[in-house]
PDB file of N, CA, C and O in Angstrom:
ATOM      1  N   MET A   1     180.855 -16.503  89.907  1.00  0.00           N
ATOM      2  CA  MET A   1     181.251 -15.125  90.068  1.00  0.00           C
ATOM      3  C   MET A   1     182.096 -14.713  88.856  1.00  0.00           C
ATOM      4  O   MET A   1     182.976 -15.445  88.403  1.00  0.00           O
ATOM      5  N   VAL A   2     181.795 -13.522  88.356  1.00  0.00           N
ATOM      6  CA  VAL A   2     182.525 -12.973  87.215  1.00  0.00           C
ATOM      7  C   VAL A   2     183.491 -11.924  87.747  1.00  0.00           C
ATOM      8  O   VAL A   2     183.113 -11.076  88.555  1.00  0.00           O
ATOM      9  N   GLU A   3     184.742 -11.983  87.289  1.00  0.00           N
ATOM     10  CA  GLU A   3     185.750 -11.026  87.735  1.00  0.00           C
ATOM     11  C   GLU A   3     186.041 -10.024  86.626  1.00  0.00           C
ATOM     12  O   GLU A   3     186.073 -10.370  85.445  1.00  0.00           O
ATOM     13  N   LEU A   4     186.255  -8.774  87.033  1.00  0.00           N
ATOM     14  CA  LEU A   4     186.525  -7.704  86.076  1.00  0.00           C
ATOM     15  C   LEU A   4     187.662  -6.847  86.616  1.00  0.00           C
ATOM     16  O   LEU A   4     187.540  -6.240  87.680  1.00  0.00           O
ATOM     17  N   ASN A   5     188.765  -6.800  85.878  1.00  0.00           N
ATOM     18  CA  ASN A   5     189.929  -6.009  86.259  1.00  0.00           C
ATOM     19  C   ASN A   5     189.890  -4.695  85.496  1.00  0.00           C
ATOM     20  O   ASN A   5     190.008  -4.675  84.270  1.00  0.00           O
ATOM     21  N   LEU A   6     189.725  -3.599  86.227  1.00  0.00           N
ATOM     22  CA  LEU A   6     189.615  -2.279  85.614  1.00  0.00           C
ATOM     23  C   LEU A   6     190.791  -1.381  86.002  1.00  0.00           C
ATOM     24  O   LEU A   6     190.691  -0.156  85.930  1.00  0.00           O
ATOM     25  N   LEU A   7     191.886  -1.982  86.407  1.00  0.00           N
ATOM     26  CA  LEU A   7     193.062  -1.209  86.786  1.00  0.00           C
ATOM     27  C   LEU A   7     193.568  -0.398  85.599  1.00  0.00           C
ATOM     28  O   LEU A   7     193.626  -0.890  84.473  1.00  0.00           O
ATOM     29  N   GLY A   8     193.932   0.851  85.871  1.00  0.00           N
ATOM     30  CA  GLY A   8     194.468   1.729  84.831  1.00  0.00           C
ATOM     31  C   GLY A   8     193.411   2.558  84.123  1.00  0.00           C
ATOM     32  O   GLY A   8     193.748   3.473  83.372  1.00  0.00           O
ATOM     33  N   LEU A   9     192.135   2.253  84.349  1.00  0.00           N
ATOM     34  CA  LEU A   9     191.068   3.025  83.706  1.00  0.00           C
ATOM     35  C   LEU A   9     190.625   4.164  84.619  1.00  0.00           C
ATOM     36  O   LEU A   9     190.524   3.997  85.834  1.00  0.00           O
ATOM     37  N   LYS A  10     190.367   5.298  84.030  1.00  0.00           N
ATOM     38  CA  LYS A  10     189.939   6.474  84.799  1.00  0.00           C
ATOM     39  C   LYS A  10     188.506   6.830  84.444  1.00  0.00           C
ATOM     40  O   LYS A  10     188.014   6.492  83.368  1.00  0.00           O
ATOM     41  N   CYS A  11     187.846   7.517  85.363  1.00  0.00           N
ATOM     42  CA  CYS A  11     186.460   7.944  85.224  1.00  0.00           C
ATOM     43  C   CYS A  11     186.234   8.609  83.859  1.00  0.00           C
ATOM     44  O   CYS A  11     187.003   9.480  83.453  1.00  0.00           O
ATOM     45  N   PRO A  12     185.192   8.198  83.168  1.00  0.00           N
ATOM     46  CA  PRO A  12     184.073   7.313  83.543  1.00  0.00           C
ATOM     47  C   PRO A  12     184.244   5.880  83.070  1.00  0.00           C
ATOM     48  O   PRO A  12     183.297   5.098  83.147  1.00  0.00           O
ATOM     49  N   GLU A  13     185.423   5.512  82.582  1.00  0.00           N
ATOM     50  CA  GLU A  13     185.617   4.198  81.973  1.00  0.00           C
ATOM     51  C   GLU A  13     185.246   3.006  82.863  1.00  0.00           C
ATOM     52  O   GLU A  13     184.604   2.080  82.366  1.00  0.00           O
ATOM     53  N   PRO A  14     185.617   2.978  84.160  1.00  0.00           N
ATOM     54  CA  PRO A  14     185.260   1.789  84.947  1.00  0.00           C
ATOM     55  C   PRO A  14     183.752   1.515  84.980  1.00  0.00           C
ATOM     56  O   PRO A  14     183.328   0.374  84.796  1.00  0.00           O
ATOM     57  N   VAL A  15     182.953   2.541  85.210  1.00  0.00           N
ATOM     58  CA  VAL A  15     181.501   2.341  85.263  1.00  0.00           C
ATOM     59  C   VAL A  15     180.956   1.974  83.883  1.00  0.00           C
ATOM     60  O   VAL A  15     180.041   1.157  83.784  1.00  0.00           O
ATOM     61  N   LEU A  16     181.495   2.553  82.836  1.00  0.00           N
ATOM     62  CA  LEU A  16     181.050   2.201  81.481  1.00  0.00           C
ATOM     63  C   LEU A  16     181.360   0.745  81.169  1.00  0.00           C
ATOM     64  O   LEU A  16     180.543   0.058  80.556  1.00  0.00           O
ATOM     65  N   LYS A  17     182.532   0.263  81.583  1.00  0.00           N
ATOM     66  CA  LYS A  17     182.906  -1.143  81.353  1.00  0.00           C
ATOM     67  C   LYS A  17     181.991  -2.072  82.153  1.00  0.00           C
ATOM     68  O   LYS A  17     181.578  -3.122  81.659  1.00  0.00           O
ATOM     69  N   ILE A  18     181.677  -1.682  83.388  1.00  0.00           N
ATOM     70  CA  ILE A  18     180.774  -2.491  84.210  1.00  0.00           C
ATOM     71  C   ILE A  18     179.391  -2.542  83.566  1.00  0.00           C
ATOM     72  O   ILE A  18     178.794  -3.613  83.459  1.00  0.00           O
ATOM     73  N   ALA A  19     178.884  -1.397  83.140  1.00  0.00           N
ATOM     74  CA  ALA A  19     177.556  -1.340  82.511  1.00  0.00           C
ATOM     75  C   ALA A  19     177.498  -2.230  81.275  1.00  0.00           C
ATOM     76  O   ALA A  19     176.484  -2.881  81.025  1.00  0.00           O
ATOM     77  N   SER A  20     178.568  -2.260  80.513  1.00  0.00           N
ATOM     78  CA  SER A  20     178.623  -3.101  79.321  1.00  0.00           C
ATOM     79  C   SER A  20     178.686  -4.582  79.704  1.00  0.00           C
ATOM     80  O   SER A  20     178.012  -5.414  79.097  1.00  0.00           O
ATOM     81  N   LYS A  21     179.490  -4.902  80.704  1.00  0.00           N
ATOM     82  CA  LYS A  21     179.690  -6.299  81.109  1.00  0.00           C
ATOM     83  C   LYS A  21     178.424  -6.918  81.692  1.00  0.00           C
ATOM     84  O   LYS A  21     178.141  -8.091  81.448  1.00  0.00           O
ATOM     85  N   VAL A  22     177.657  -6.139  82.464  1.00  0.00           N
ATOM     86  CA  VAL A  22     176.468  -6.720  83.110  1.00  0.00           C
ATOM     87  C   VAL A  22     175.427  -7.180  82.104  1.00  0.00           C
ATOM     88  O   VAL A  22     174.577  -8.005  82.437  1.00  0.00           O
ATOM     89  N   LYS A  23     175.474  -6.675  80.904  1.00  0.00           N
ATOM     90  CA  LYS A  23     174.538  -7.123  79.862  1.00  0.00           C
ATOM     91  C   LYS A  23     174.773  -8.582  79.489  1.00  0.00           C
ATOM     92  O   LYS A  23     173.876  -9.248  78.972  1.00  0.00           O
ATOM     93  N   GLU A  24     175.996  -9.083  79.753  1.00  0.00           N
ATOM     94  CA  GLU A  24     176.379 -10.456  79.406  1.00  0.00           C
ATOM     95  C   GLU A  24     176.182 -11.431  80.567  1.00  0.00           C
ATOM     96  O   GLU A  24     176.343 -12.639  80.398  1.00  0.00           O
ATOM     97  N   ILE A  25     175.832 -10.906  81.751  1.00  0.00           N
ATOM     98  CA  ILE A  25     175.797 -11.720  82.966  1.00  0.00           C
ATOM     99  C   ILE A  25     174.348 -11.888  83.428  1.00  0.00           C
ATOM    100  O   ILE A  25     173.604 -10.909  83.474  1.00  0.00           O
ATOM    101  N   PRO A  26     173.938 -13.108  83.769  1.00  0.00           N
ATOM    102  CA  PRO A  26     172.564 -13.326  84.219  1.00  0.00           C
ATOM    103  C   PRO A  26     172.270 -12.627  85.549  1.00  0.00           C
ATOM    104  O   PRO A  26     173.163 -12.452  86.377  1.00  0.00           O
ATOM    105  N   ASP A  27     171.011 -12.232  85.744  1.00  0.00           N
ATOM    106  CA  ASP A  27     170.586 -11.651  87.012  1.00  0.00           C
ATOM    107  C   ASP A  27     170.876 -12.633  88.137  1.00  0.00           C
ATOM    108  O   ASP A  27     170.756 -13.846  87.962  1.00  0.00           O
ATOM    109  N   GLY A  28     171.255 -12.105  89.281  1.00  0.00           N
ATOM    110  CA  GLY A  28     171.554 -12.940  90.442  1.00  0.00           C
ATOM    111  C   GLY A  28     173.023 -13.298  90.555  1.00  0.00           C
ATOM    112  O   GLY A  28     173.482 -13.693  91.627  1.00  0.00           O
ATOM    113  N   GLU A  29     173.764 -13.168  89.474  1.00  0.00           N
ATOM    114  CA  GLU A  29     175.202 -13.468  89.470  1.00  0.00           C
ATOM    115  C   GLU A  29     175.949 -12.372  90.224  1.00  0.00           C
ATOM    116  O   GLU A  29     175.435 -11.270  90.414  1.00  0.00           O
ATOM    117  N   MET A  30     177.159 -12.691  90.646  1.00  0.00           N
ATOM    118  CA  MET A  30     178.008 -11.731  91.346  1.00  0.00           C
ATOM    119  C   MET A  30     179.094 -11.233  90.392  1.00  0.00           C
ATOM    120  O   MET A  30     179.629 -11.987  89.580  1.00  0.00           O
ATOM    121  N   LEU A  31     179.400  -9.941  90.516  1.00  0.00           N
ATOM    122  CA  LEU A  31     180.480  -9.323  89.746  1.00  0.00           C
ATOM    123  C   LEU A  31     181.515  -8.826  90.738  1.00  0.00           C
ATOM    124  O   LEU A  31     181.203  -8.044  91.636  1.00  0.00           O
ATOM    125  N   ASP A  32     182.743  -9.283  90.572  1.00  0.00           N
ATOM    126  CA  ASP A  32     183.858  -8.916  91.443  1.00  0.00           C
ATOM    127  C   ASP A  32     184.761  -7.979  90.651  1.00  0.00           C
ATOM    128  O   ASP A  32     185.257  -8.344  89.585  1.00  0.00           O
ATOM    129  N   VAL A  33     184.976  -6.775  91.169  1.00  0.00           N
ATOM    130  CA  VAL A  33     185.680  -5.736  90.419  1.00  0.00           C
ATOM    131  C   VAL A  33     186.873  -5.215  91.201  1.00  0.00           C
ATOM    132  O   VAL A  33     186.795  -5.004  92.411  1.00  0.00           O
ATOM    133  N   ILE A  34     187.984  -5.010  90.492  1.00  0.00           N
ATOM    134  CA  ILE A  34     189.151  -4.325  91.052  1.00  0.00           C
ATOM    135  C   ILE A  34     189.403  -3.101  90.176  1.00  0.00           C
ATOM    136  O   ILE A  34     189.415  -3.192  88.949  1.00  0.00           O
ATOM    137  N   ALA A  35     189.604  -1.956  90.824  1.00  0.00           N
ATOM    138  CA  ALA A  35     189.802  -0.701  90.089  1.00  0.00           C
ATOM    139  C   ALA A  35     190.740   0.208  90.875  1.00  0.00           C
ATOM    140  O   ALA A  35     190.923   0.035  92.080  1.00  0.00           O
ATOM    141  N   ASP A  36     191.326   1.171  90.184  1.00  0.00           N
ATOM    142  CA  ASP A  36     192.212   2.114  90.876  1.00  0.00           C
ATOM    143  C   ASP A  36     191.892   3.576  90.558  1.00  0.00           C
ATOM    144  O   ASP A  36     192.710   4.461  90.812  1.00  0.00           O
ATOM    145  N   CYS A  37     190.729   3.824  90.015  1.00  0.00           N
ATOM    146  CA  CYS A  37     190.289   5.197  89.756  1.00  0.00           C
ATOM    147  C   CYS A  37     189.908   5.827  91.102  1.00  0.00           C
ATOM    148  O   CYS A  37     189.136   5.231  91.854  1.00  0.00           O
ATOM    149  N   PRO A  38     190.426   7.007  91.419  1.00  0.00           N
ATOM    150  CA  PRO A  38     190.130   7.620  92.721  1.00  0.00           C
ATOM    151  C   PRO A  38     188.639   7.838  92.989  1.00  0.00           C
ATOM    152  O   PRO A  38     188.214   7.799  94.143  1.00  0.00           O
ATOM    153  N   SER A  39     187.850   8.064  91.958  1.00  0.00           N
ATOM    154  CA  SER A  39     186.421   8.310  92.159  1.00  0.00           C
ATOM    155  C   SER A  39     185.596   7.022  92.111  1.00  0.00           C
ATOM    156  O   SER A  39     184.372   7.079  92.225  1.00  0.00           O
ATOM    157  N   PHE A  40     186.231   5.875  91.946  1.00  0.00           N
ATOM    158  CA  PHE A  40     185.498   4.616  91.786  1.00  0.00           C
ATOM    159  C   PHE A  40     184.495   4.323  92.902  1.00  0.00           C
ATOM    160  O   PHE A  40     183.358   3.965  92.597  1.00  0.00           O
ATOM    161  N   PRO A  41     184.863   4.458  94.189  1.00  0.00           N
ATOM    162  CA  PRO A  41     183.877   4.123  95.236  1.00  0.00           C
ATOM    163  C   PRO A  41     182.579   4.923  95.119  1.00  0.00           C
ATOM    164  O   PRO A  41     181.496   4.348  95.229  1.00  0.00           O
ATOM    165  N   LYS A  42     182.667   6.216  94.902  1.00  0.00           N
ATOM    166  CA  LYS A  42     181.457   7.032  94.766  1.00  0.00           C
ATOM    167  C   LYS A  42     180.736   6.716  93.464  1.00  0.00           C
ATOM    168  O   LYS A  42     179.506   6.664  93.430  1.00  0.00           O
ATOM    169  N   ASP A  43     181.491   6.506  92.395  1.00  0.00           N
ATOM    170  CA  ASP A  43     180.895   6.225  91.092  1.00  0.00           C
ATOM    171  C   ASP A  43     180.124   4.906  91.100  1.00  0.00           C
ATOM    172  O   ASP A  43     179.011   4.834  90.579  1.00  0.00           O
ATOM    173  N   ILE A  44     180.710   3.863  91.687  1.00  0.00           N
ATOM    174  CA  ILE A  44     180.050   2.558  91.660  1.00  0.00           C
ATOM    175  C   ILE A  44     178.831   2.551  92.585  1.00  0.00           C
ATOM    176  O   ILE A  44     177.832   1.893  92.292  1.00  0.00           O
ATOM    177  N   GLU A  45     178.911   3.276  93.692  1.00  0.00           N
ATOM    178  CA  GLU A  45     177.753   3.380  94.581  1.00  0.00           C
ATOM    179  C   GLU A  45     176.587   4.066  93.865  1.00  0.00           C
ATOM    180  O   GLU A  45     175.448   3.607  93.945  1.00  0.00           O
ATOM    181  N   ALA A  46     176.877   5.158  93.171  1.00  0.00           N
ATOM    182  CA  ALA A  46     175.836   5.884  92.432  1.00  0.00           C
ATOM    183  C   ALA A  46     175.264   5.025  91.302  1.00  0.00           C
ATOM    184  O   ALA A  46     174.053   5.018  91.082  1.00  0.00           O
ATOM    185  N   TRP A  47     176.120   4.308  90.594  1.00  0.00           N
ATOM    186  CA  TRP A  47     175.660   3.464  89.490  1.00  0.00           C
ATOM    187  C   TRP A  47     174.737   2.355  90.019  1.00  0.00           C
ATOM    188  O   TRP A  47     173.696   2.081  89.422  1.00  0.00           O
ATOM    189  N   CYS A  48     175.111   1.727  91.122  1.00  0.00           N
ATOM    190  CA  CYS A  48     174.284   0.662  91.698  1.00  0.00           C
ATOM    191  C   CYS A  48     172.921   1.204  92.125  1.00  0.00           C
ATOM    192  O   CYS A  48     171.896   0.568  91.881  1.00  0.00           O
ATOM    193  N   GLU A  49     172.907   2.362  92.755  1.00  0.00           N
ATOM    194  CA  GLU A  49     171.636   2.964  93.156  1.00  0.00           C
ATOM    195  C   GLU A  49     170.766   3.267  91.940  1.00  0.00           C
ATOM    196  O   GLU A  49     169.558   3.034  91.961  1.00  0.00           O
ATOM    197  N   ARG A  50     171.380   3.785  90.888  1.00  0.00           N
ATOM    198  CA  ARG A  50     170.652   4.171  89.671  1.00  0.00           C
ATOM    199  C   ARG A  50     170.097   2.954  88.925  1.00  0.00           C
ATOM    200  O   ARG A  50     169.022   3.027  88.329  1.00  0.00           O
ATOM    201  N   THR A  51     170.827   1.838  88.960  1.00  0.00           N
ATOM    202  CA  THR A  51     170.441   0.670  88.166  1.00  0.00           C
ATOM    203  C   THR A  51     169.728  -0.410  88.974  1.00  0.00           C
ATOM    204  O   THR A  51     169.251  -1.395  88.409  1.00  0.00           O
ATOM    205  N   GLY A  52     169.652  -0.230  90.292  1.00  0.00           N
ATOM    206  CA  GLY A  52     168.988  -1.226  91.124  1.00  0.00           C
ATOM    207  C   GLY A  52     169.832  -2.448  91.429  1.00  0.00           C
ATOM    208  O   GLY A  52     169.307  -3.461  91.889  1.00  0.00           O
ATOM    209  N   LYS A  53     171.122  -2.371  91.183  1.00  0.00           N
ATOM    210  CA  LYS A  53     172.031  -3.469  91.522  1.00  0.00           C
ATOM    211  C   LYS A  53     172.450  -3.311  92.980  1.00  0.00           C
ATOM    212  O   LYS A  53     172.398  -2.209  93.525  1.00  0.00           O
ATOM    213  N   THR A  54     172.867  -4.408  93.613  1.00  0.00           N
ATOM    214  CA  THR A  54     173.238  -4.379  95.026  1.00  0.00           C
ATOM    215  C   THR A  54     174.752  -4.340  95.176  1.00  0.00           C
ATOM    216  O   THR A  54     175.447  -5.287  94.807  1.00  0.00           O
ATOM    217  N   LEU A  55     175.256  -3.237  95.721  1.00  0.00           N
ATOM    218  CA  LEU A  55     176.681  -3.124  96.023  1.00  0.00           C
ATOM    219  C   LEU A  55     176.900  -3.787  97.375  1.00  0.00           C
ATOM    220  O   LEU A  55     176.504  -3.247  98.408  1.00  0.00           O
ATOM    221  N   LEU A  56     177.530  -4.955  97.370  1.00  0.00           N
ATOM    222  CA  LEU A  56     177.758  -5.691  98.609  1.00  0.00           C
ATOM    223  C   LEU A  56     178.856  -5.037  99.436  1.00  0.00           C
ATOM    224  O   LEU A  56     178.745  -4.927 100.657  1.00  0.00           O
ATOM    225  N   PHE A  57     179.913  -4.607  98.763  1.00  0.00           N
ATOM    226  CA  PHE A  57     180.967  -3.854  99.431  1.00  0.00           C
ATOM    227  C   PHE A  57     181.853  -3.173  98.401  1.00  0.00           C
ATOM    228  O   PHE A  57     181.903  -3.568  97.236  1.00  0.00           O
ATOM    229  N   CYS A  58     182.544  -2.148  98.855  1.00  0.00           N
ATOM    230  CA  CYS A  58     183.600  -1.506  98.084  1.00  0.00           C
ATOM    231  C   CYS A  58     184.675  -1.133  99.092  1.00  0.00           C
ATOM    232  O   CYS A  58     184.514  -0.190  99.866  1.00  0.00           O
ATOM    233  N   MET A  59     185.772  -1.882  99.075  1.00  0.00           N
ATOM    234  CA  MET A  59     186.830  -1.728 100.063  1.00  0.00           C
ATOM    235  C   MET A  59     188.071  -1.090  99.452  1.00  0.00           C
ATOM    236  O   MET A  59     188.410  -1.327  98.292  1.00  0.00           O
ATOM    237  N   ASP A  60     188.727  -0.286 100.251  1.00  0.00           N
ATOM    238  CA  ASP A  60     190.026   0.266  99.888  1.00  0.00           C
ATOM    239  C   ASP A  60     191.058  -0.814 100.190  1.00  0.00           C
ATOM    240  O   ASP A  60     191.253  -1.186 101.347  1.00  0.00           O
ATOM    241  N   GLU A  61     191.713  -1.314  99.153  1.00  0.00           N
ATOM    242  CA  GLU A  61     192.699  -2.376  99.308  1.00  0.00           C
ATOM    243  C   GLU A  61     194.098  -1.823  99.589  1.00  0.00           C
ATOM    244  O   GLU A  61     195.043  -2.586  99.793  1.00  0.00           O
ATOM    245  N   GLY A  62     194.224  -0.509  99.599  1.00  0.00           N
ATOM    246  CA  GLY A  62     195.546   0.105  99.753  1.00  0.00           C
ATOM    247  C   GLY A  62     196.200   0.294  98.403  1.00  0.00           C
ATOM    248  O   GLY A  62     195.731  -0.256  97.406  1.00  0.00           O
ATOM    249  N   ASP A  63     197.253   1.049  98.352  1.00  0.00           N
ATOM    250  CA  ASP A  63     197.971   1.331  97.101  1.00  0.00           C
ATOM    251  C   ASP A  63     197.061   1.904  96.029  1.00  0.00           C
ATOM    252  O   ASP A  63     197.331   1.732  94.840  1.00  0.00           O
ATOM    253  N   GLY A  64     195.974   2.589  96.426  1.00  0.00           N
ATOM    254  CA  GLY A  64     195.081   3.198  95.471  1.00  0.00           C
ATOM    255  C   GLY A  64     194.135   2.254  94.759  1.00  0.00           C
ATOM    256  O   GLY A  64     193.480   2.643  93.792  1.00  0.00           O
ATOM    257  N   LYS A  65     194.055   1.008  95.229  1.00  0.00           N
ATOM    258  CA  LYS A  65     193.179   0.016  94.599  1.00  0.00           C
ATOM    259  C   LYS A  65     191.913  -0.185  95.417  1.00  0.00           C
ATOM    260  O   LYS A  65     191.928  -0.125  96.646  1.00  0.00           O
ATOM    261  N   TYR A  66     190.811  -0.428  94.702  1.00  0.00           N
ATOM    262  CA  TYR A  66     189.526  -0.685  95.331  1.00  0.00           C
ATOM    263  C   TYR A  66     188.985  -2.018  94.843  1.00  0.00           C
ATOM    264  O   TYR A  66     189.140  -2.386  93.678  1.00  0.00           O
ATOM    265  N   HIS A  67     188.352  -2.725  95.754  1.00  0.00           N
ATOM    266  CA  HIS A  67     187.765  -4.037  95.446  1.00  0.00           C
ATOM    267  C   HIS A  67     186.273  -3.921  95.748  1.00  0.00           C
ATOM    268  O   HIS A  67     185.885  -3.602  96.872  1.00  0.00           O
ATOM    269  N   ALA A  68     185.453  -4.177  94.754  1.00  0.00           N
ATOM    270  CA  ALA A  68     184.004  -4.095  94.933  1.00  0.00           C
ATOM    271  C   ALA A  68     183.356  -5.406  94.502  1.00  0.00           C
ATOM    272  O   ALA A  68     183.858  -6.116  93.631  1.00  0.00           O
ATOM    273  N   GLN A  69     182.234  -5.701  95.134  1.00  0.00           N
ATOM    274  CA  GLN A  69     181.448  -6.864  94.731  1.00  0.00           C
ATOM    275  C   GLN A  69     179.997  -6.406  94.587  1.00  0.00           C
ATOM    276  O   GLN A  69     179.433  -5.755  95.467  1.00  0.00           O
ATOM    277  N   ILE A  70     179.423  -6.767  93.455  1.00  0.00           N
ATOM    278  CA  ILE A  70     178.072  -6.326  93.087  1.00  0.00           C
ATOM    279  C   ILE A  70     177.235  -7.560  92.801  1.00  0.00           C
ATOM    280  O   ILE A  70     177.662  -8.465  92.083  1.00  0.00           O
ATOM    281  N   GLN A  71     176.035  -7.585  93.371  1.00  0.00           N
ATOM    282  CA  GLN A  71     175.086  -8.649  93.020  1.00  0.00           C
ATOM    283  C   GLN A  71     174.149  -8.081  91.971  1.00  0.00           C
ATOM    284  O   GLN A  71     173.510  -7.047  92.167  1.00  0.00           O
ATOM    285  N   LEU A  72     174.088  -8.784  90.856  1.00  0.00           N
ATOM    286  CA  LEU A  72     173.286  -8.311  89.718  1.00  0.00           C
ATOM    287  C   LEU A  72     171.859  -8.818  89.807  1.00  0.00           C
ATOM    288  O   LEU A  72     171.043  -8.519  88.936  1.00  0.00           O
TER     289      LEU A  72
END
């Protein structure tokens, strides 16, 4: 599993960083992401639908943080 900390980044930076990172990760691998952008849950859901990646979950961790896991 690859972890990606995107705390402090605001839209569209988190999705852009994820899109860049997945190019380095083999298909089938898991990407674990933490972010605090308010639009992150909707943005990551839309990105996964657009790219065919599987969003396993995107949870509100409290304190404005979101934890998502994506299967590539």
